[in-house]
N, CA, C and O of each residue as an XYZ file, in Angstrom:
448
protein
N     127.080    146.081     66.215
C     127.231    144.894     67.006
C     125.958    144.069     66.893
O     124.868    144.562     67.184
N     126.090    142.841     66.480
C     124.955    141.967     66.258
C     124.859    140.955     67.404
O     125.737    140.109     67.569
N     123.818    141.047     68.166
C     123.623    140.099     69.264
C     122.502    139.138     68.898
O     121.423    139.542     68.464
N     122.783    137.887     69.082
C     121.746    136.891     68.809
C     120.801    136.821     69.997
O     121.207    136.938     71.153
N     119.565    136.633     69.685
C     118.573    136.490     70.751
C     118.721    135.107     71.374
O     118.824    134.105     70.667
N     118.730    135.065     72.664
C     118.828    133.790     73.377
C     117.464    133.419     73.927
O     116.744    134.252     74.477
N     117.138    132.188     73.769
C     115.886    131.688     74.317
C     116.201    130.681     75.402
O     116.947    129.724     75.189
N     115.636    130.904     76.542
C     115.841    129.997     77.656
C     114.657    129.043     77.722
O     113.501    129.466     77.737
N     114.960    127.762     77.762
C     113.901    126.767     77.856
C     114.052    126.059     79.193
O     115.065    125.414     79.466
N     113.035    126.193     80.010
C     113.035    125.536     81.314
C     112.097    124.350     81.253
O     110.991    124.453     80.722
N     112.527    123.235     81.788
C     111.602    122.099     81.822
C     110.429    122.436     82.737
O     110.603    123.078     83.773
N     109.250    122.003     82.349
C     108.089    122.297     83.185
C     108.165    121.476     84.461
O     108.609    120.328     84.461
N     107.725    122.089     85.536
C     107.746    121.403     86.822
C     106.534    120.498     86.926
O     105.435    120.846     86.493
N     106.756    119.335     87.507
C     105.658    118.418     87.726
C     104.849    118.918     88.915
O     105.412    119.293     89.944
N     103.564    118.923     88.775
C     102.675    119.324     89.871
C     102.200    118.077     90.591
O     101.890    117.067     89.959
N     102.142    118.146     91.895
C     101.710    117.021     92.711
C     100.404    117.368     93.407
O     100.246    118.462     93.948
N      99.479    116.432     93.387
C      98.232    116.613     94.127
C      98.521    116.387     95.607
O      99.548    115.801     95.948
N      97.641    116.837     96.484
C      97.844    116.578     97.915
C      97.977    115.075     98.219
O      98.756    114.682     99.088
N      97.223    114.253     97.508
C      97.300    112.805     97.714
C      98.678    112.275     97.306
O      99.248    111.429     97.995
N      99.209    112.771     96.190
C     100.529    112.346     95.735
C     101.607    112.778     96.727
O     102.543    112.027     97.002
N     101.471    113.992     97.261
C     102.440    114.487     98.246
C     102.415    113.597     99.480
O     103.468    113.229    100.000
N     101.225    113.248     99.953
C     101.118    112.372    101.122
C     101.750    111.013    100.853
O     102.410    110.451    101.727
N     101.552    110.483     99.644
C     102.148    109.191     99.293
C     103.675    109.278     99.300
O     104.350    108.382     99.805
N     104.212    110.363     98.738
C     105.665    110.555     98.723
C     106.186    110.658    100.153
O     107.203    110.051    100.487
N     105.494    111.425    100.999
C     105.939    111.595    102.381
C     105.855    110.285    103.164
O     106.707    110.013    104.009
N     104.844    109.482    102.892
C     104.739    108.174    103.545
C     105.904    107.277    103.125
O     106.492    106.584    103.955
N     106.231    107.297    101.833
C     107.370    106.492    101.362
C     108.667    106.973    102.012
O     109.522    106.166    102.378
N     108.807    108.284    102.150
C     110.010    108.829    102.782
C     110.098    108.379    104.240
O     111.157    107.953    104.701
N     108.977    108.475    104.961
C     108.968    108.088    106.378
C     109.356    106.623    106.554
O     110.008    106.268    107.536
N     108.962    105.776    105.613
C     109.245    104.342    105.713
C     110.634    103.979    105.198
O     111.139    102.892    105.480
N     111.249    104.883    104.446
C     112.566    104.589    103.881
C     113.652    104.822    104.924
O     113.431    105.475    105.944
N     114.802    104.285    104.648
C     115.949    104.541    105.539
C     116.943    105.462    104.840
O     118.115    105.528    105.212
N     116.461    106.170    103.826
C     117.324    107.036    103.026
C     117.431    108.426    103.637
O     116.555    108.864    104.383
N     118.517    109.108    103.307
C     118.636    110.515    103.678
C     117.683    111.311    102.800
O     117.191    110.806    101.791
N     117.425    112.542    103.180
C     116.557    113.381    102.360
C     117.130    113.541    100.956
O     116.395    113.500     99.970
N     118.440    113.721    100.870
C     119.096    113.900     99.571
C     118.925    112.655     98.693
O     118.590    112.767     97.513
N     119.153    111.476     99.268
C     119.014    110.230     98.508
C     117.563    110.014     98.070
O     117.293    109.678     96.917
N     116.641    110.214     99.008
C     115.229    109.981     98.701
C     114.738    110.946     97.631
O     114.051    110.540     96.694
N     115.088    112.224     97.767
C     114.651    113.228     96.793
C     115.168    112.881     95.400
O     114.440    113.015     94.416
N     116.413    112.439     95.312
C     116.979    112.067     94.011
C     116.211    110.902     93.406
O     115.934    110.901     92.207
N     115.866    109.917     94.213
C     115.110    108.766     93.709
C     113.713    109.160     93.246
O     113.190    108.586     92.291
N     113.106    110.136     93.919
C     111.752    110.566     93.578
C     111.729    111.603     92.455
O     110.672    111.905     91.900
N     112.899    112.143     92.127
C     112.955    113.164     91.081
C     112.468    114.521     91.548
O     111.947    115.308     90.758
N     112.637    114.795     92.836
C     112.264    116.100     93.390
C     113.496    116.688     94.072
O     114.472    115.982     94.326
N     113.442    117.965     94.362
C     114.574    118.592     95.042
C     114.451    118.381     96.557
O     113.365    118.132     97.081
N     115.573    118.487     97.229
C     115.579    118.381     98.687
C     114.739    119.511     99.272
O     114.040    119.318    100.267
N     114.805    120.688     98.656
C     114.018    121.836     99.138
C     112.524    121.532     99.070
O     111.777    121.882     99.983
N     112.090    120.887     98.000
C     110.676    120.520     97.868
C     110.284    119.542     98.955
O     109.251    119.713     99.602
N     111.100    118.512     99.164
C     110.822    117.538    100.216
C     110.742    118.231    101.575
O     109.826    117.967    102.353
N     111.687    119.108    101.859
C     111.673    119.843    103.137
C     110.425    120.704    103.283
O     109.840    120.774    104.364
N     110.019    121.357    102.206
C     108.806    122.189    102.250
C     107.581    121.344    102.562
O     106.749    121.728    103.384
N     107.469    120.192    101.906
C     106.327    119.305    102.154
C     106.335    118.805    103.593
O     105.289    118.766    104.241
N     107.509    118.422    104.096
C     107.609    117.944    105.474
C     107.243    119.046    106.465
O     106.542    118.801    107.447
N     107.724    120.260    106.200
C     107.421    121.391    107.083
C     105.929    121.699    107.073
O     105.332    121.925    108.125
N     105.325    121.710    105.884
C     103.889    122.002    105.798
C     103.064    120.954    106.543
O     102.086    121.282    107.214
N     103.472    119.688    106.416
C     102.757    118.621    107.119
C     102.896    118.808    108.632
O     101.918    118.685    109.370
N     104.109    119.102    109.084
C     104.352    119.291    110.512
C     103.566    120.495    111.037
O     102.954    120.425    112.103
N     103.586    121.603    110.280
C     102.901    122.814    110.716
C     101.383    122.651    110.712
O     100.688    123.302    111.491
N     100.866    121.789    109.842
C      99.424    121.575    109.745
C      98.905    120.718    110.888
O      97.709    120.729    111.177
N      99.780    119.987    111.532
C      99.354    119.098    112.608
C      99.952    119.544    113.927
O     101.165    119.462    114.117
N      99.108    120.022    114.850
C      99.639    120.435    116.147
C     100.314    119.277    116.881
O     101.261    119.497    117.637
N      99.840    118.049    116.668
C     100.460    116.901    117.342
C     101.869    116.669    116.832
O     102.783    116.438    117.624
N     102.060    116.726    115.510
C     103.385    116.497    114.947
C     104.358    117.584    115.380
O     105.532    117.301    115.620
N     103.891    118.819    115.484
C     104.786    119.897    115.879
C     105.233    119.744    117.337
O     106.235    120.330    117.748
N     104.480    118.948    118.121
C     104.865    118.683    119.509
C     105.666    117.389    119.622
O     106.005    116.962    120.726
N     105.969    116.767    118.485
C     106.732    115.529    118.506
C     105.881    114.297    118.707
O     106.414    113.224    118.988
N     104.563    114.422    118.569
C     103.668    113.290    118.730
C     103.264    112.759    117.361
O     103.280    113.497    116.377
N     102.908    111.503    117.297
C     102.462    110.895    116.059
C     100.991    110.566    116.142
O     100.483    110.231    117.212
N     100.302    110.659    115.016
C      98.910    110.262    114.946
C      98.829    108.746    115.096
O      99.644    108.014    114.535
N      97.856    108.291    115.846
C      97.660    106.857    116.035
C      96.393    106.454    115.304
O      95.332    107.050    115.489
N      96.522    105.426    114.468
C      95.379    104.921    113.734
C      95.165    103.471    114.155
O      96.057    102.638    113.998
N      93.993    103.174    114.684
C      93.694    101.810    115.109
C      93.204    101.015    113.907
O      92.175    101.337    113.314
N      93.952     99.972    113.553
C      93.566     99.133    112.419
C      92.506     98.118    112.842
O      91.477     97.976    112.181
N      92.754     97.432    113.917
C      91.833     96.434    114.440
C      91.773     96.605    115.947
O      92.705     97.122    116.565
N      90.682     96.172    116.522
C      90.601     96.216    117.988
C      91.491     95.140    118.563
O      91.423     93.976    118.169
N      92.315     95.539    119.488
C      93.187     94.585    120.161
C      92.382     93.827    121.206
O      91.394     94.344    121.728
N      92.803     92.596    121.513
C      92.156     91.898    122.626
C      92.304     92.748    123.879
O      93.283     93.479    124.027
N      91.360     92.656    124.755
C      91.363     93.485    125.972
C      92.720     93.412    126.671
O      93.203     92.332    127.014
N      93.331     94.600    126.877
C      94.571     94.681    127.610
C      95.825     94.413    126.798
O      96.924     94.480    127.348
N      95.705     94.110    125.509
C      96.888     93.826    124.688
C      96.963     94.845    123.566
O      95.994     95.051    122.835
N      98.116     95.481    123.432
C      98.303     96.496    122.406
C      99.616     96.276    121.681
O     100.595     95.814    122.266
N      99.623     96.610    120.408
C     100.844     96.549    119.597
C     101.002     97.925    118.954
O     100.129     98.377    118.213
N     102.112     98.580    119.241
C     102.387     99.914    118.698
C     103.531     99.770    117.707
O     104.624     99.337    118.070
N     103.275    100.135    116.450
C     104.302    100.058    115.412
C     104.797    101.459    115.113
O     104.005    102.376    114.897
N     106.107    101.618    115.103
C     106.729    102.911    114.864
C     107.192    103.001    113.418
O     107.497    101.977    112.808
N     107.253    104.222    112.849
C     107.621    104.390    111.436
C     108.975    103.794    111.073
O     109.166    103.381    109.929
N     109.910    103.736    111.998
C     111.242    103.232    111.680
C     111.319    101.710    111.780
O     112.403    101.143    111.647
N     110.183    101.033    112.012
C     110.155     99.578    111.961
C     110.068     98.875    113.300
O     109.765     97.683    113.331
N     110.319     99.552    114.401
C     110.219     98.916    115.710
C     108.756     98.777    116.111
O     107.894     99.515    115.634
N     108.494     97.832    116.982
C     107.148     97.733    117.521
C     107.230     97.442    119.011
O     108.213     96.883    119.498
N     106.202     97.822    119.710
C     106.105     97.634    121.142
C     104.810     96.874    121.398
O     103.736     97.332    121.007
N     104.901     95.710    122.055
C     103.727     94.909    122.374
C     103.517     94.956    123.878
O     104.412     94.618    124.652
N     102.340     95.375    124.278
C     101.987     95.440    125.688
C     100.954     94.360    125.968
O      99.855     94.374    125.414
N     101.319     93.433    126.827
C     100.410     92.367    127.209
C      99.490     92.856    128.320
O      99.695     93.934    128.878
N      98.497     92.072    128.630
C      97.557     92.411    129.693
C      98.302     92.603    131.013
O      99.250     91.876    131.309
N      97.875     93.567    131.789
C      98.476     93.805    133.084
C      99.494     94.936    133.110
O     100.070     95.208    134.163
N      99.736     95.605    131.983
C     100.705     96.690    131.960
C     100.160     97.877    132.742
O      98.950     98.032    132.909
N     101.077     98.708    133.215
C     100.696     99.893    133.980
C     100.935    101.137    133.130
O     101.892    101.208    132.359
N     100.057    102.103    133.286
C     100.136    103.325    132.494
C     101.479    104.017    132.667
O     102.030    104.518    131.687
N     102.016    104.062    133.859
C     103.303    104.737    134.075
C     104.434    104.027    133.331
O     105.390    104.666    132.892
N     104.322    102.705    133.191
C     105.318    101.957    132.429
C     105.268    102.364    130.968
O     106.305    102.587    130.345
N     104.056    102.462    130.419
C     103.899    102.887    129.031
C     104.438    104.301    128.834
O     105.141    104.563    127.859
N     104.120    105.201    129.739
C     104.613    106.574    129.622
C     106.148    106.605    129.605
O     106.747    107.337    128.817
N     106.771    105.823    130.459
C     108.234    105.783    130.517
C     108.814    105.216    129.240
O     109.800    105.740    128.724
N     108.211    104.137    128.713
C     108.680    103.550    127.455
C     108.564    104.542    126.306
O     109.486    104.670    125.500
N     107.442    105.242    126.225
C     107.254    106.220    125.157
C     108.222    107.388    125.303
O     108.699    107.926    124.304
N     108.516    107.784    126.540
C     109.494    108.858    126.752
C     110.864    108.423    126.251
O     111.560    109.191    125.587
N     111.249    107.192    126.568
C     112.536    106.675    126.141
C     112.602    106.582    124.617
O     113.584    106.999    124.003
N     111.551    106.033    124.014
C     111.521    105.901    122.559
C     111.512    107.259    121.867
O     112.108    107.425    120.803
N     110.834    108.227    122.478
C     110.777    109.557    121.895
C     112.112    110.280    121.891
O     112.355    111.142    121.047
N     112.971    109.931    122.830
C     114.268    110.597    122.903
C     115.336    109.866    122.080
O     116.459    110.352    121.944
N     114.985    108.714    121.541
C     115.951    107.926    120.755
C     116.090    108.472    119.350
O     116.858    107.934    118.552
């Protein structure tokens, strides 16, 4: 019995630097695509995207509690704040707002 030797050729996997992974995750957060759609567009598997998202969440105690990191781009005028959310909404607080009002708004937005 003569059996031919079979050679399996697997395409090499693309390696991503931590910076590239962060860029991909930022694009995903800003997109309105499902994980499946986004992964297909990026040429990665859904499992890879999920692993990256999980690692990012696990690395940040704030994210694992459902909180987002806040980065101040510019100083707001005294008493005026603009909060931009990843899904495109923004919240503008004019002078005179009360802390309990902000807490209630953030609670509502967090449950949406």
